[in-house]
N, C-alpha and C positions, 0 to 999 in steps of 0.2 A: 586546414578544414575548408570545406566549400564556402564560398561567399554567399550567404543567404540573401543579402540585399540584391545581389546580381540575379539571383534565381527568380525573385518575384517583383523586381523593379521597385523595391521599397527601400526605405532607410534601414539602418541596422536593427531597428525594432519595428519595422513594418508599417508605420503609419501611412506612408505614401501609397503602399500597395493594398491597404485595407479596403474592403468593400463597404461602401456607404449603405447601411441598411436602415430599417425602420427604427423608431424609438424603442428603447429597452423596456421590457416588461418585467414583472416580478420573477418570471421563469428564467430570464437571463441572469438575474442575480443569484438565483438558486443554482443555475448551471455553473457559475463561477466557483461555487463551493464543491464541485465534483461530487454530487450526492451518491453516485454508485460506489465510489471509493470510500466515502464517509460511512456507508452502511457496514462495510467490513471493519473499518476502524472502530466504530461504535460497538459492534458485536464482540470483537476481540477485547476491547476495554471492559465490556460488561463481564466477559469470562474471567478476566484478571481480578475484577472486583468480587466476583462470586466465589472464586476458589481460594481467595486470601483468608487466612485465619482471622477470626474476629467478626465484629458486627459494625455496621454503619447505618445510621438512621436513614430510612427510605428517602426522605427529602434531600439529605446530603448525598446519598447514592445517586439520585436523579440529577442533582447539581453536578456531580463529578462526571457523569456520562454526558451531560449537556456541554460541559466545558471541553471534554475530549472531542466531541462532535464539532463544535464551533472552531476549536483550535485547528483541527484537521482541515475543515472547510476554508478557513482563512489562509492557511498555507497553500492550499490549492488555488485560491484566488490570486495570491502573489505569484505563484508559479505560472498561471495563465497570463498575467501581466508581463512577466519577463520573457515568456516563450511565445509571445504573440506573432513574432516573425516566423518561427518554426511552424506554429499552428496554421498559419496562412498557406504554407507550402504543402503540408501533409494532408492526404485525403481524409483520414479519419478525424481530423481536428479542425479542418477549415471552416466548418459550420458553427464553431464556438462564437460567443458574443463579441469578443474582441476582434478577431479577424474579419468578422462581418460588419464591424463598425457600429454595433448597437450600443456598446458601452465605451466611453472614452477611456483611454489607458490610465490617465491620472485618477479617474474616479474609481476604477478597479483597484488601483494600488491603495488608495485611501481606505476603501472598503476592506481590503485584505489586512492592512496594517492595524486598523481599529479593532477588527475582530480577532487579530492575533494577540493583542494586549489584554483585551477584556476578559477572556476565559482564564488567563493565567492569574490575574488579580483576583477574580472571583474564586478560583480554586484555592488560592492561598488563604483568603479571608474565611471562606465558608468551610473548607475541608482541612487541608494542611499544606505547608509550604514545600514539603518534599515532593508531593504529587505535582504541585504547581511548577516546581523547578524542572521536573522531568518533562512536563508538558511544554514548558518554554524551550527546553533543549531539543525536543522533537521538532517543534516548529522552526527553530533556528537552523537545525541540521538540514531539514528539507529545503528551506529557502536558500540558505547561504552555501551549504556544503554540496548538496545534490544539484539544485536548480542552477545556481549561479557559478559554481566552480566545476563540478564533475561532469555534468550531463553532456557538455559540448567538448570535453577534453579527453576523455578516456573510455575505453570499453568496459572498464570496471565501475562505471557510473552507477549501475544498478546494484552491483555487489556491495559497494561502500554506502551508497546513498540509500540502499534498502533499509538501513538502520532506522531511518526516520519513521518508516511505517511499522516498525517492530516495537515501538515504545508503548502503544496504547494498553496492552495487558499489564505492563509494568506500572503504568500510571494508575490503572484500576486497582492493582494490588497495593500500591503505595497510598492510595486514597483511604484504604481500610486500615492498613498497618502502620503507615508513616515511615516505612523503610523499604529497602531493596534487599531481596534475599536470593539465594541460588535458585529457588523454585520460580520466582518471578523472572529471573534472568533466562531460565530455560524456555519460558513462554515467549520472551523476546527473541531468543535464538531460533525458535520454531518459525517465526515469521521471517526473520533475517535470512535463514537458509532456504526458505520457500520462495523468496522474491526472485532470485536470479533465474531459476528454471521457469517460473511463471512468466516473467517478462521476455525471456529469450524465446519461449514458444511463440509469443506474439510477434517478436522481432523476426522470426523465421518467415512467417507469411506476410509480414509488413516490411520486408527488407528494403524494397524499392522506395517506400515512403521515407524510411530513416536515411537511406543513402541520398535521396533527393534533398532532404532537409539538412544534410551534413551532420547528423547525429551519429557518433561513433559507437553504435550498438555492436555487440560481439559478432553477430553474423556479418555485419558490414565490414568490420576491421579484420577479423580473424578467420572468417569463412564459416560455412555450415558445419563441416566435419568437427572442427575444434569446439564450436559452440555446443554441438550435440554431446561430445564427450564430457564437457563440463556440466551440462544439464544432468547427465547420468550420475556424475559424482555428487552433485548437490542433492538429488533425490535419494541416493543411497545414504547420505549423511543425515537425512531427515528421519530415517527409521529409528535410530537410538534416541534422538532428541524428542521425537514424538512420544516415545514410551517413558521418557524421563519423569513426567509428572506422577506416574505410578510409582516409580522407584523412590521418588522423594516424598511419597505419602500424601499427595494432594489430589489423587484420583484413584479409583478402584480398578479391579481386574477387568471389568467389562470395558472400561475406557481403554485399558492397555490392549485388549484384543482388537477393539475397533481401530486403535492407532496403528497397530501392526498391519491390519487388513488394508486400511486406507493408504498407508505408506507403501505397501507392496504394490498396490494398484498404480500408485504414482510412479514407482520405479518401472513398472511394466509399460506405462504410457511413454516414459522417457526412452525405453528400449525400442518401442515401435517407431518413435521419432528418429532414433539413430539408424534404424534399418531402412527408413523411408527415403526414396528418391523424390524429394520435394518438387523438383521441376516437372516430374512426370505425373505426380498425384495432386498437384495444387496444394501441397503441404496439408493434406487431410489429417495426418496423424498429429502434426503440430497444432492444428486448430482444435482437435479433440483434446490434446493435452492441456492447452490453454483453458478450455472450458472446465476440464476436470480439476485443474489446479485451484480454481475458485471454489468448486464444490468441496475439495479436500480440506481447505482451510476452514470454511464454514462448518463442515462436519466435525473437524477436530475440536473446535471451540464449542460447538453444540454438545458434543459428548462431555466435555468438561463441565458445562453449565448443568446438564441433566444429572451428571454425577454428583454435583454439590447441592442440587435441589432436594429439600426434605422429601423423603420417600422416593429418591431418584434411583437410577439404574443400578448402582452398586448395592443398594439395600433391597432391591427387588420391587421397588415401588412402581417402576414403569413396565417391566417385563414380569 
């Protein structure tokens, strides 16, 4: 792997090469929590909570969602601490608080560790320890398995590491039911299978960034053609998984129709990427697929939420 310290003149974790910036503001600490990623995490966790059979007091439901949000943000903060050398090299991340020197590394680590422990304890005491255990597993998987072990070692980093981001709907489900079922596992699998094509679309048009940082993303290691074939395979596999909540009785036929439509459009976007000469087009199709992938997942969980809302889409309350 490329020596990152040699690339930016920094020590292995980038302190010597960090840009000395102004003092940190509250916005910098919010940025450590990766709020855009947190939005999707919270939304999918809410979907899992709402489709689960049973009831949870609104205060406890809010507590569970808050714990999911803080846990995800804390893992993001530890990720930024560990990856500050890579972030200093990559164009899209070099403006983050750590590469810019606005937050000291040890402070970011302490912040992340504290916020990783707090929501697990709160979830266990206030809601149940099954949900707390899954939350702890998700944080540990993202920090230790993905960030520290896989990300810099294998092009399968996103495939395996994507499990960390797939836990929130399972956590929401467990918060209500206190268990893990096939239905909650299918919600997990939906995000797990979505993650590789989502990130590989980004990696196609950010290929030089990842190569410069020495991160073995699939397009860097295996080339564009193989990456595009695998993106097609994953989007095809999402079609039956997306419809699974209907088969399992946790969503209605309108959700199923929406899932098929959204999934077919995802496959179409992958087909367009596969047909594209990225060097000639500036990876226009890959950029479009990356944007659509975010819409796809939000829309899938939005349909689930609407389906379970009293008077929702399956009962004719929306349409």
